[in-house]
VMD Tcl script that draws the C-alpha trace (Angstrom):
set ca {
  {35.71 -0.43 14.97}
  {36.68 -1.59 18.82}
  {33.91 1.21 19.94}
  {31.35 -0.30 17.02}
  {31.88 -3.57 18.09}
  {31.04 -2.83 21.89}
  {28.16 -0.90 20.83}
  {27.01 -3.21 18.42}
  {27.78 -6.63 21.08}
  {24.08 -7.68 21.08}
  {23.98 -8.18 17.36}
  {24.33 -11.24 15.34}
  {28.63 -12.05 15.79}
  {29.07 -13.33 12.49}
  {27.29 -10.55 10.70}
  {29.02 -8.00 12.95}
  {32.47 -9.51 12.07}
  {32.35 -9.41 8.13}
  {31.10 -5.46 8.65}
  {34.09 -4.69 10.83}
  {36.71 -6.93 8.42}
  {35.17 -5.21 5.25}
  {35.06 -1.80 6.43}
  {38.77 -2.03 8.37}
  {40.26 -4.00 5.10}
  {39.27 -1.12 2.67}
  {40.13 1.66 4.97}
  {43.71 0.30 6.20}
  {44.66 0.26 2.20}
  {43.52 3.59 1.45}
  {44.89 4.87 4.59}
  {48.55 3.25 3.56}
  {48.14 4.46 0.16}
  {47.46 8.04 0.99}
  {49.59 8.15 4.37}
  {46.59 9.14 6.30}
  {47.48 8.90 10.11}
  {43.98 9.35 11.76}
  {40.79 7.76 10.44}
  {39.08 10.23 12.23}
  {40.86 13.04 10.09}
  {39.40 11.87 7.14}
  {36.76 14.01 5.16}
  {34.24 11.77 3.96}
  {32.51 14.16 1.50}
  {36.30 14.11 -0.15}
  {37.45 10.97 0.17}
  {34.42 8.72 -0.50}
  {33.79 10.24 -3.52}
  {37.69 9.95 -5.15}
  {37.21 6.33 -3.89}
  {34.13 5.73 -5.65}
  {35.45 7.02 -9.04}
  {38.76 5.27 -9.06}
  {40.98 8.08 -8.08}
  {42.09 6.26 -4.84}
  {42.20 3.06 -3.83}
  {44.19 1.01 -6.13}
  {43.31 -2.90 -6.00}
  {39.65 -2.33 -4.69}
  {37.14 -3.83 -6.47}
  {33.94 -2.30 -8.27}
  {31.87 -3.93 -5.43}
  {34.21 -2.63 -2.77}
  {34.18 1.32 -4.03}
  {30.08 0.65 -3.99}
  {29.68 -0.32 -0.83}
  {32.24 1.58 1.14}
  {29.72 4.62 1.44}
  {27.19 2.53 3.05}
  {29.55 0.76 5.77}
  {30.78 4.23 6.29}
  {27.82 5.46 7.09}
  {26.47 2.39 9.12}
  {29.61 2.79 11.36}
  {28.95 6.65 11.65}
  {25.05 6.06 12.26}
  {25.99 4.36 15.39}
  {28.35 6.60 16.97}
  {25.57 9.17 16.42}
  {22.63 6.94 18.39}
  {25.51 6.54 20.86}
  {26.38 10.17 21.23}
  {22.43 11.03 22.20}
  {22.80 8.89 25.17}
  {26.31 10.84 26.37}
  {26.48 14.13 28.33}
  {28.03 17.15 26.90}
  {31.11 16.62 28.66}
  {31.17 12.55 27.83}
  {30.63 13.57 24.23}
  {33.39 15.79 24.25}
  {35.45 13.08 25.43}
  {34.32 10.44 23.23}
  {34.00 12.17 20.01}
  {37.63 11.61 18.86}
  {36.60 8.55 18.39}
  {33.96 9.38 15.53}
  {34.44 9.02 12.17}
  {33.49 12.56 10.16}
  {29.76 11.77 8.66}
  {29.03 12.06 4.97}
  {26.77 15.14 4.17}
  {27.17 15.80 0.62}
  {25.70 13.21 -1.10}
  {24.60 15.69 -4.20}
  {28.36 15.46 -5.51}
  {28.01 11.63 -5.75}
  {24.74 11.77 -7.06}
  {26.00 14.07 -10.24}
  {28.50 11.53 -11.15}
  {27.97 9.92 -14.19}
  {29.32 6.34 -13.08}
  {27.52 6.71 -9.95}
  {24.50 7.52 -11.83}
  {25.14 4.56 -14.11}
  {25.58 2.10 -11.32}
  {22.28 3.26 -9.30}
  {20.25 2.82 -13.06}
  {21.38 -0.18 -13.65}
  {20.61 -1.59 -9.92}
  {16.66 0.09 -10.17}
  {16.42 -1.72 -13.30}
  {17.26 -4.92 -12.40}
  {14.98 -4.72 -8.97}
  {12.14 -3.59 -11.40}
  {12.68 -6.48 -13.46}
  {12.32 -8.56 -10.54}
  {9.59 -6.81 -9.12}
  {8.17 -8.01 -12.58}
  {8.13 -11.43 -11.87}
  {7.12 -11.33 -8.37}
  {3.89 -8.98 -9.11}
  {2.44 -11.42 -11.14}
  {2.74 -14.29 -8.88}
  {0.93 -12.89 -5.82}
  {-1.66 -15.18 -5.16}
  {0.50 -18.41 -6.09}
  {2.81 -17.49 -3.51}
  {0.51 -17.08 -0.92}
  {-1.59 -20.55 -2.37}
  {2.48 -22.21 -2.15}
  {3.14 -20.76 1.40}
  {-0.15 -21.91 2.80}
  {-0.15 -25.51 1.43}
  {3.44 -26.29 2.87}
  {2.64 -24.57 6.26}
  {-0.45 -26.97 6.03}
  {1.96 -30.09 5.30}
  {4.46 -29.38 8.08}
  {1.87 -29.19 10.37}
  {0.58 -32.64 9.54}
  {4.13 -33.79 10.48}
  {4.76 -31.58 13.29}
  {1.52 -32.90 14.71}
  {1.88 -36.70 14.22}
  {5.52 -36.35 15.18}
  {3.82 -34.81 18.83}
  {1.43 -37.68 18.57}
  {4.02 -40.28 18.45}
  {5.97 -38.90 21.30}
  {3.17 -39.12 23.54}
  {2.35 -42.53 22.15}
  {5.88 -44.09 22.70}
  {5.73 -42.32 26.53}
  {2.95 -43.39 27.38}
  {3.01 -46.96 26.73}
  {6.97 -47.23 27.31}
  {8.00 -48.32 23.96}
  {11.58 -48.68 23.37}
  {13.24 -46.69 20.59}
  {13.50 -46.24 17.68}
  {9.87 -46.52 17.18}
  {8.72 -47.06 13.47}
  {5.30 -45.04 12.52}
  {3.43 -43.10 9.50}
  {0.95 -40.81 8.72}
  {-1.53 -40.68 5.69}
  {-2.27 -37.47 3.84}
  {-3.84 -35.73 0.84}
  {-1.18 -33.24 -0.03}
  {-1.82 -30.51 -2.67}
  {0.91 -29.84 -5.15}
  {1.92 -26.36 -6.56}
  {0.12 -26.91 -9.54}
  {-3.26 -27.53 -7.70}
  {-2.91 -31.64 -8.22}
  {-3.90 -33.58 -4.87}
  {-2.08 -36.74 -4.24}
  {-3.19 -39.02 -1.44}
  {-0.26 -40.71 0.20}
  {1.58 -41.78 3.42}
  {4.64 -40.59 4.74}
  {6.78 -42.87 6.97}
  {9.44 -42.18 9.89}
  {11.08 -43.40 12.70}
  {11.18 -41.98 16.04}
  {14.44 -41.73 17.75}
  {15.81 -40.50 21.40}
  {19.25 -38.75 21.75}
  {20.47 -41.96 23.84}
  {18.86 -44.30 21.41}
  {20.73 -42.75 18.35}
  {24.22 -42.51 20.61}
  {23.60 -45.92 21.29}
  {23.15 -47.11 17.70}
  {25.97 -44.89 16.43}
  {28.43 -46.37 19.24}
  {27.60 -49.92 17.84}
  {28.17 -49.21 14.28}
  {31.80 -47.79 14.99}
  {31.35 -44.45 16.16}
  {33.91 -43.47 18.45}
  {34.15 -40.88 21.24}
  {37.30 -39.20 22.35}
  {37.94 -38.94 25.77}
  {35.37 -37.49 28.31}
  {35.76 -33.49 27.84}
  {33.90 -31.05 29.88}
  {31.21 -30.55 26.75}
  {30.67 -34.30 26.58}
  {29.85 -34.35 30.26}
  {27.64 -31.51 29.86}
  {25.80 -33.11 27.22}
  {25.41 -36.55 29.10}
  {24.12 -34.54 32.28}
  {21.95 -32.36 30.21}
  {20.90 -33.86 26.67}
  {21.51 -36.83 27.64}
  {20.09 -37.04 31.08}
  {16.74 -39.01 31.94}
  {14.86 -36.07 32.44}
  {15.43 -34.24 29.70}
  {15.99 -36.62 26.52}
  {15.41 -34.70 23.07}
  {13.57 -36.81 20.37}
  {15.11 -36.85 16.27}
  {12.56 -37.70 13.71}
  {13.79 -39.97 10.93}
  {12.31 -39.81 7.16}
  {12.23 -42.81 5.64}
  {9.65 -42.72 2.73}
  {6.68 -41.18 1.16}
  {4.72 -43.91 -0.75}
  {1.85 -43.06 -3.04}
  {-1.45 -44.40 -2.34}
  {-3.23 -43.86 -5.77}
  {-2.32 -45.52 -9.19}
  {-0.13 -44.16 -11.76}
  {-0.07 -40.73 -9.59}
  {3.63 -40.22 -7.66}
  {4.19 -39.18 -4.40}
  {4.74 -35.85 -3.42}
  {7.29 -35.83 -0.59}
  {8.71 -32.87 1.10}
  {9.63 -30.09 -0.78}
  {12.81 -29.37 1.73}
  {14.68 -32.60 1.54}
  {17.07 -31.33 -1.25}
  {17.60 -28.29 0.90}
  {18.96 -30.68 3.67}
  {20.55 -33.32 1.64}
  {22.86 -30.42 0.09}
  {23.52 -29.08 3.70}
  {22.82 -25.70 2.73}
  {22.56 -24.74 6.37}
  {26.24 -26.12 6.92}
  {29.52 -25.46 5.56}
  {30.36 -28.25 2.76}
  {33.03 -30.78 3.24}
  {36.20 -30.03 2.07}
  {37.60 -33.43 2.35}
  {39.38 -34.50 -1.50}
  {36.91 -37.51 -1.46}
  {33.77 -35.89 -0.86}
  {31.31 -35.13 -3.77}
  {29.36 -32.84 -1.74}
  {31.41 -29.43 -2.74}
  {29.93 -30.21 -6.64}
  {26.89 -31.35 -5.63}
  {25.86 -28.20 -3.56}
  {27.42 -26.13 -6.65}
  {25.29 -28.10 -9.33}
  {22.40 -27.25 -6.84}
  {22.87 -23.92 -6.47}
  {23.22 -23.83 -10.39}
  {20.48 -25.53 -10.96}
  {18.20 -23.17 -8.58}
  {20.26 -19.80 -9.30}
  {21.37 -19.64 -6.13}
  {24.05 -17.13 -6.35}
  {26.76 -18.59 -3.52}
  {28.09 -21.68 -1.70}
  {28.13 -20.24 1.44}
  {25.84 -21.60 4.25}
  {22.32 -19.84 4.39}
  {21.71 -18.30 7.70}
  {18.95 -19.84 9.32}
  {19.85 -18.37 13.05}
  {19.88 -21.70 14.40}
  {16.15 -22.44 13.57}
  {16.83 -25.67 11.45}
  {20.19 -27.07 13.03}
  {19.47 -30.43 14.70}
  {21.41 -29.56 17.57}
  {25.08 -28.81 18.38}
  {25.81 -31.18 21.24}
  {24.26 -33.70 18.95}
  {25.26 -33.33 15.10}
  {28.27 -35.76 15.34}
  {26.45 -38.74 16.18}
  {23.77 -37.92 13.57}
  {26.27 -37.21 10.93}
  {28.07 -40.64 11.31}
  {24.83 -42.42 11.12}
  {23.90 -40.44 7.85}
  {27.42 -41.48 6.56}
  {27.04 -45.17 7.54}
  {23.69 -45.91 7.21}
  {21.87 -43.20 4.90}
  {19.85 -42.17 7.57}
  {18.17 -38.29 7.16}
  {16.84 -36.88 10.78}
  {14.71 -33.90 10.23}
  {14.46 -31.07 12.94}
  {10.52 -31.05 12.76}
  {9.82 -28.46 15.32}
  {12.37 -26.10 13.43}
  {11.06 -26.96 9.92}
  {7.57 -25.96 11.47}
  {8.73 -22.65 13.16}
  {10.56 -21.86 9.76}
  {7.51 -22.54 7.59}
  {5.50 -20.24 10.06}
  {7.97 -17.63 10.24}
  {8.17 -17.43 6.50}
  {4.60 -17.85 5.55}
  {4.14 -14.78 7.88}
  {6.42 -13.02 6.33}
  {5.03 -13.49 2.26}
  {0.95 -12.69 3.57}
  {2.39 -9.30 5.18}
  {4.50 -8.63 2.14}
  {1.72 -9.38 0.25}
  {-1.25 -7.79 1.83}
  {0.06 -5.17 3.41}
  {3.38 -4.19 1.59}
  {4.85 -3.78 5.03}
  {8.73 -3.68 5.27}
  {10.66 -6.69 7.03}
  {11.99 -4.27 9.87}
  {7.93 -3.94 10.70}
  {6.70 -7.55 10.04}
  {9.91 -8.25 13.23}
  {7.71 -6.11 15.22}
  {4.58 -8.19 15.25}
  {4.38 -8.73 19.40}
  {1.77 -10.72 21.74}
  {0.99 -7.68 23.13}
  {-1.96 -5.46 23.81}
  {-0.19 -2.32 22.11}
  {0.45 -4.47 18.74}
  {-2.20 -6.39 18.37}
  {-5.74 -4.88 18.35}
  {-9.08 -5.79 17.62}
  {-11.79 -4.00 15.92}
  {-15.31 -4.47 17.03}
  {-18.68 -3.56 15.02}
  {-16.70 -2.39 11.91}
  {-17.87 -2.69 8.47}
  {-21.31 -4.91 8.03}
  {-23.18 -7.27 10.55}
  {-21.16 -5.80 13.26}
  {-17.93 -8.22 12.02}
  {-14.58 -8.08 13.98}
  {-11.29 -7.10 12.30}
  {-7.94 -7.46 13.22}
  {-5.19 -4.59 13.25}
  {-1.59 -4.82 13.77}
  {0.13 -1.39 15.18}
  {4.08 -0.86 14.33}
  {6.47 1.88 14.48}
  {7.48 2.76 10.10}
  {10.85 2.98 9.44}
  {11.87 6.59 10.47}
  {8.87 7.41 12.80}
  {8.57 7.53 16.36}
  {4.83 6.77 16.35}
  {2.60 3.47 15.55}
  {0.88 3.31 12.59}
  {-1.74 0.58 11.84}
  {-1.24 -2.36 9.30}
  {-4.69 -4.17 8.41}
  {-4.99 -7.68 7.84}
  {-7.40 -9.91 7.00}
  {-8.51 -13.30 8.39}
  {-6.24 -15.64 7.01}
  {-3.52 -13.83 8.37}
  {-5.15 -13.34 11.70}
  {-5.37 -17.39 11.74}
  {-1.81 -17.84 10.72}
  {-0.34 -15.35 13.62}
  {-2.78 -17.21 16.04}
  {-1.56 -20.41 15.13}
  {2.59 -18.95 15.17}
  {1.55 -17.78 18.79}
  {0.21 -21.02 20.14}
  {2.87 -23.30 18.75}
  {5.67 -20.72 20.28}
  {3.41 -20.60 23.37}
  {3.39 -24.54 23.02}
  {7.09 -25.39 22.75}
  {7.87 -23.18 25.85}
  {5.56 -24.34 28.02}
  {4.12 -20.86 28.71}
  {1.23 -18.70 28.14}
  {3.40 -15.74 27.00}
  {6.10 -15.46 24.95}
  {9.42 -14.08 26.16}
  {10.48 -10.31 26.24}
  {13.81 -10.44 23.62}
  {15.64 -7.46 22.41}
  {14.85 -6.29 18.41}
  {17.68 -7.00 16.00}
  {19.15 -3.47 16.02}
  {17.48 -2.01 19.20}
  {15.22 0.56 17.77}
  {12.13 -0.81 19.34}
  {12.02 -1.33 22.93}
  {12.22 -5.06 24.11}
  {8.61 -6.91 23.44}
  {7.24 -10.27 23.39}
  {7.97 -10.68 19.53}
  {6.31 -13.23 17.32}
  {9.42 -13.75 15.61}
  {11.91 -14.82 18.09}
  {13.69 -18.36 18.94}
  {15.93 -19.35 21.56}
  {14.99 -16.25 23.66}
  {16.43 -14.20 20.48}
  {14.43 -11.70 17.50}
  {14.94 -13.39 14.22}
  {17.57 -11.44 12.34}
  {15.95 -9.54 9.03}
  {18.75 -11.82 7.07}
  {17.29 -15.12 8.41}
  {13.91 -14.19 7.83}
  {14.59 -13.45 3.97}
  {16.59 -17.12 4.30}
  {12.99 -18.35 5.48}
  {10.88 -17.21 2.78}
  {13.41 -18.90 0.17}
  {13.06 -22.17 2.38}
  {9.57 -22.04 2.73}
  {9.00 -21.59 -1.30}
  {12.03 -23.63 -2.65}
  {11.01 -25.02 -6.02}
  {8.48 -22.01 -7.14}
  {10.80 -20.89 -9.91}
  {10.53 -16.90 -10.99}
  {11.97 -15.63 -13.74}
  {12.61 -12.15 -14.93}
  {12.23 -11.26 -18.35}
  {15.89 -11.82 -19.03}
  {15.94 -15.56 -17.74}
  {17.43 -14.50 -14.36}
  {16.21 -16.55 -11.52}
  {14.31 -13.81 -8.87}
  {15.02 -15.14 -5.21}
  {12.26 -13.35 -3.05}
  {12.91 -11.03 0.11}
  {10.51 -9.15 2.02}
  {11.97 -5.90 0.50}
  {10.78 -7.33 -3.11}
  {7.34 -7.90 -2.14}
  {6.68 -4.51 -0.48}
  {8.15 -3.11 -4.04}
  {5.72 -5.51 -5.71}
  {3.09 -4.83 -3.68}
  {3.47 -0.93 -4.28}
  {3.91 -1.75 -8.16}
  {0.48 -3.30 -7.93}
  {-1.40 -0.30 -6.37}
  {0.39 2.51 -8.66}
  {-0.90 -0.06 -11.89}
  {-4.38 0.58 -10.58}
  {-3.46 4.46 -10.92}
  {-3.24 5.23 -7.11}
  {-0.96 8.63 -6.52}
  {1.87 8.32 -5.53}
  {1.10 10.39 -2.24}
  {-1.19 7.96 -1.16}
  {0.80 4.67 -2.22}
  {3.56 6.75 0.39}
  {0.94 6.45 2.80}
  {0.14 3.01 2.28}
  {3.36 2.09 2.64}
  {3.74 4.52 5.48}
  {6.88 5.80 3.40}
  {7.89 9.58 4.22}
  {10.36 9.85 1.30}
  {8.02 10.37 -1.87}
  {11.21 10.21 -4.10}
  {11.54 6.48 -3.42}
  {8.16 6.18 -3.55}
  {8.06 7.22 -6.86}
  {10.97 4.54 -7.88}
  {8.80 1.67 -6.61}
  {5.60 2.79 -8.61}
  {7.86 3.31 -11.84}
  {6.30 0.67 -14.84}
  {7.85 -2.84 -14.87}
  {8.69 -4.11 -18.44}
  {5.58 -5.98 -19.02}
  {3.50 -2.59 -18.04}
  {5.44 -0.63 -20.45}
  {5.26 -3.77 -23.22}
  {1.33 -3.78 -22.44}
  {1.10 0.12 -22.77}
  {3.10 0.17 -26.34}
  {0.68 -2.47 -27.28}
  {-1.88 -0.39 -26.81}
  {-0.20 2.44 -29.30}
  {-1.52 0.91 -32.53}
  {-5.56 0.89 -30.63}
  {-7.81 3.96 -31.86}
  {-8.27 5.82 -29.14}
  {-11.33 8.32 -30.48}
  {-13.40 6.70 -27.37}
  {-11.37 6.76 -24.93}
  {-13.62 7.03 -21.60}
  {-13.80 9.81 -19.33}
  {-12.30 7.93 -16.46}
  {-9.17 7.88 -18.23}
  {-8.93 11.57 -18.56}
  {-9.70 12.13 -15.35}
  {-6.88 14.28 -13.73}
  {-4.53 13.25 -10.81}
  {-6.22 15.87 -8.39}
  {-9.20 14.70 -9.73}
  {-8.78 11.34 -8.69}
  {-7.22 12.94 -5.52}
  {-10.75 14.48 -4.88}
  {-12.40 10.70 -5.33}
  {-9.88 9.26 -2.93}
  {-10.81 11.81 -0.14}
  {-14.32 11.29 -0.90}
  {-14.14 7.56 -0.28}
  {-12.06 7.93 2.80}
  {-14.08 6.36 5.90}
  {-16.57 5.23 3.17}
  {-15.18 2.35 1.71}
  {-11.73 1.87 4.06}
  {-9.79 -0.66 5.76}
  {-11.55 -4.16 6.76}
  {-15.14 -2.79 4.95}
  {-16.77 -5.62 2.58}
  {-16.04 -4.81 -0.82}
  {-16.77 -6.42 -3.94}
  {-15.39 -9.82 -3.89}
  {-13.46 -10.06 -0.55}
  {-12.35 -7.70 2.04}
  {-10.30 -4.69 1.86}
  {-6.95 -3.93 3.73}
  {-6.11 -0.50 2.87}
  {-5.91 1.90 5.61}
  {-8.64 4.10 6.01}
  {-8.69 4.85 2.47}
  {-10.11 2.91 -0.93}
  {-7.03 4.14 -3.79}
  {-9.16 1.87 -6.35}
  {-12.83 2.86 -5.09}
  {-13.66 2.20 -9.04}
  {-11.72 -1.12 -9.65}
  {-12.13 -3.61 -6.47}
  {-11.52 -6.52 -8.87}
  {-7.64 -6.81 -9.10}
  {-7.17 -4.55 -6.44}
  {-4.08 -5.56 -4.43}
  {-5.79 -4.39 -1.20}
  {-8.69 -7.00 -1.75}
  {-8.05 -9.60 0.03}
  {-10.38 -12.52 -2.03}
  {-13.33 -14.31 -0.22}
  {-14.46 -17.33 -1.77}
  {-17.67 -17.30 -0.17}
  {-18.26 -14.19 -2.46}
  {-17.56 -16.21 -5.54}
  {-21.11 -15.07 -7.21}
  {-19.89 -11.53 -6.97}
  {-16.85 -12.08 -9.34}
  {-18.59 -14.43 -11.32}
  {-21.73 -11.96 -12.20}
  {-19.43 -9.22 -12.84}
  {-17.30 -11.37 -15.32}
  {-20.60 -12.41 -17.20}
  {-21.53 -8.49 -17.28}
  {-18.02 -7.99 -18.80}
  {-18.39 -10.70 -21.35}
  {-21.69 -8.93 -22.84}
  {-20.17 -5.50 -22.35}
  {-17.08 -6.88 -24.64}
  {-19.29 -7.63 -27.71}
  {-21.50 -4.50 -27.33}
  {-17.84 -2.74 -27.62}
  {-17.31 -4.59 -30.72}
  {-19.99 -4.28 -32.44}
  {-19.79 -0.44 -31.67}
  {-16.52 -0.18 -32.64}
  {-14.88 0.92 -29.79}
  {-11.41 -0.45 -29.57}
  {-10.15 1.20 -26.24}
  {-13.34 0.64 -24.31}
  {-12.99 -3.43 -25.47}
  {-9.65 -3.66 -24.31}
  {-10.23 -2.29 -20.85}
  {-13.08 -4.69 -20.72}
  {-11.02 -7.34 -21.53}
  {-8.97 -6.40 -18.83}
  {-11.52 -6.68 -16.13}
  {-12.60 -10.18 -17.42}
  {-8.74 -11.17 -17.07}
  {-9.20 -9.75 -13.25}
  {-11.92 -11.47 -12.78}
  {-10.37 -14.66 -13.71}
  {-7.55 -13.86 -11.46}
  {-9.42 -13.57 -8.60}
  {-11.83 -16.81 -9.26}
  {-8.51 -18.78 -9.66}
  {-7.01 -17.73 -6.32}
  {-10.23 -18.16 -4.92}
  {-10.23 -21.63 -6.39}
  {-6.63 -21.84 -4.28}
  {-7.69 -20.37 -0.89}
  {-10.84 -22.91 -1.06}
  {-7.74 -25.60 -1.62}
  {-5.71 -24.49 1.22}
  {-8.56 -24.13 3.67}
  {-9.48 -27.46 2.74}
  {-5.78 -28.80 2.95}
  {-5.57 -27.17 6.25}
  {-8.97 -29.08 8.13}
  {-7.07 -32.37 7.62}
  {-6.57 -34.34 10.91}
  {-3.79 -36.90 11.43}
  {-3.95 -40.42 12.11}
  {-0.48 -41.59 12.92}
  {-0.16 -45.13 12.33}
  {2.41 -47.40 14.85}
  {4.09 -50.49 13.98}
  {2.33 -52.30 16.66}
  {-0.98 -51.57 14.75}
  {-2.12 -49.14 17.57}
  {-3.93 -45.64 16.55}
}
mol new
graphics top color blue
foreach p $ca { graphics top sphere $p radius 0.5 }
foreach p [lrange $ca 0 end-1] q [lrange $ca 1 end] { graphics top cylinder $p $q radius 0.2 }
display resetview
């Protein structure tokens, strides 16, 4: 395990330490129980199976038994990657430190208990996928309007800093700005956001004036004063004061993230006997269905700074000041928003989204594609288990979001090119990755936290009432289900998802509970008039898709939007409602025309007593209404994005 730690020294230290401790704790107990002297002598195929079924490992929990196999394989995979870099002589010398590989997984798969647990896990994921799949368009809308909201906050703060420095105004400095904010329900609210700008010196001096006592000057404190508190490099802090509605009988819409910071989810809760924070944090977790009270892993993006948190905390405790990490909030929203868009538009894995880089090898511009020589965009990343790059086509809104993120990162760092950083696991070479912070790539665990941060308060519930929390993997799973619902063959879905193992693809494309219920309801429909389209065999559909390839492929203008499916049309006959069709509000008239036609045909099918045809047309009308609703949300988000910010200062200047 010491060798494992050395080989993984570039990873997040906290997660690596947890992995080593968990693995060593379980194996130590098993080896003592079974009087095993050398871990390298263990036959993984035999011992891991006996641990899993409960024959070995007294006192281990079910979770520990289930996860040990994955942890064993993870450690062994690191050794295998390391062995590829060694000469034969070096390998003979180092292999005695390697644990043996697990080669017989069929024995474990055949075990009833294992299969039962696996099925239960799959059913839980399917239930979650069901809740997510029905809310794709709303998730994109909420992510967009919240990115717009924090962009206005960031712009206002930067303008306030420039104003104070230019006019040499003393800190703290009060300012405000007005905005029209879109709520998740689609309601527009005109309001004023009131803030105060501080610098590190004014924060420290105000805290001392209130009784904050500094200990004797340590080496760290001296470095802070020479670094962070020096006149040449003074950080700024933004205090949130209030959000005031400017409309009668219409409440204001404060920042959604205030509740998160007030419950200190990114820091360990205080365990003092007189502290109410642990109970408040537990109530917060119960309210939103969060499973654990451990700190959320944000990679330092949403921290105020390790050097300054004590005087800031003192002011918060003494006078209730609320300081916002405005840069980190903007970055977190952009990171989370990009992940949501990529997951719902392309179905990309989190590890593939992490590969998006400011480089010509990744970011490609395609000219003369589609009508009127339009410009299109494609991202090229290496899918899991592959060595060559593959195409991930994106729509215009995703491209604009990506450009905004790169522009923000470069402006923050004062460069035109992002720095080259290592990838999380080192499986892809260092590059100018867009998802980076303080010269480190953003971990997948952090990326999932940022999705949760951006969409906090958007409640998704499975059919059993369980709260569903989004991850990049769940978005990908829902995307696959969306394609499967369009009757796309498994091999085509595997191609869209860049997936080699079609067994996994089949699991992804299994129907969700809602789809099963919908199918069950159709049992009672007279099917005498089933159309020829429903009778087509998978082979015939496959031939249709082959015929469509190159004609209706990626980034081609299609009915109601733009196709973002790679080089083929999986739903040539059903563009309306297809997950690969990025709606374009400018094509609203096409959808309205289609819906009007379908409504006329519903009447005809009813008069002719064709219930199956009538049900199919009603589904088309429902799809049209959904697309129109998403178009309305896209228009609202774009209008919201175009808002300018006018900062008002306490001196009356603008």
